C-alpha positions, 0 to 999 in steps of 0.5 A, a space after each residue: 649411562 646417566 640413570 646407572 650412575 644416578 642408581 649408583 648415587 642413589 645407593 650411597 645417599 637418597 636423592 630427591 627431585 630438588 637435588 637432581 634439578 639444582 645439580 642440573 641447574 648448576 651444570 647448565 649454568 656453568 656451561 652458559 656462563 663459560 659460553 658467554 664469554 664467547 658473545 660478540 661485542 658489537 662496539 656499541 656504547 654502554 654495556 657489553 652484550 654479555 652483561 645481562 646474560 651473566 647476571 642473570 645466569 649468576 643469579 640462577 647459579 646462586 638460587 640453584 646452589 641454595 636449592 642444592 644446600 636445602 635439598 640435602 636438608 629436607 629429605 622428605 621427597 626421596 625418588 627412586 633414581 631408576 624410576 624416570 620412566 614411571 613419570 606421569 607426563 600429564 601433570 606437565 601438560 601446562 608446561 609442555 603447552 607453554 614450550 609448544 606455544 613458544 616453539 610455535 612462536 619462534 618458528 613463526 617470528 621472522 614471518 609474523 613479526 614480534 607484534 602479531 606474533 606476541 599477540 598471538 602467542 599471549 592470546 593462545 597461552 591464555 585460551 589454552 590454559 585459561 579456558 574458552 568462552 566468548 567472554 573469556 576470549 574477548 578478555 584474553 584478546 584485550 589482554 594480549 593487545 594491550 600488554 604486548 602493545 605497551 611492551 612493543 611500544 616501549 622497546 620500539 620507541 622508548 629503548 630503541 630497540 630493533 625488533 623483528 617486524 615480520 612480513 605481514 606488517 612492515 612498519 619501517 
């Protein structure tokens, strides 16, 4: 259904990848902005819980609109709308690794907690994407511990945000 409507649209005008992505992002942002009005207000002082999601979604909408306008002006990278089955997925290997690791991170977040889970997530990404050797692994471990430790400290002690602590380490 979707591919047939893309092929009909393709006959009318040339569609490039940026056009398809920007239309998808605009539809996604519209749905998410509408959904942000259903975020419950916990009644705390300060900004509502829906403030930052709406700001980010509106910025993404503006950038997607700019991308759509630029895609109409630039027709260099035209594709056949029916060729989605011919995509080389190996060119997306790094992105697929990132998404897979992030799903793994979210799955074990309740058990590992933000501190350990974040360190393992960053270490895993650096190791998978940056290569494996003893020297690199040492650097990856140091970078993971320092960056996640600083981020965790800022959110926990500076901003007083309650982060998932996990089952392994109970700090509070």
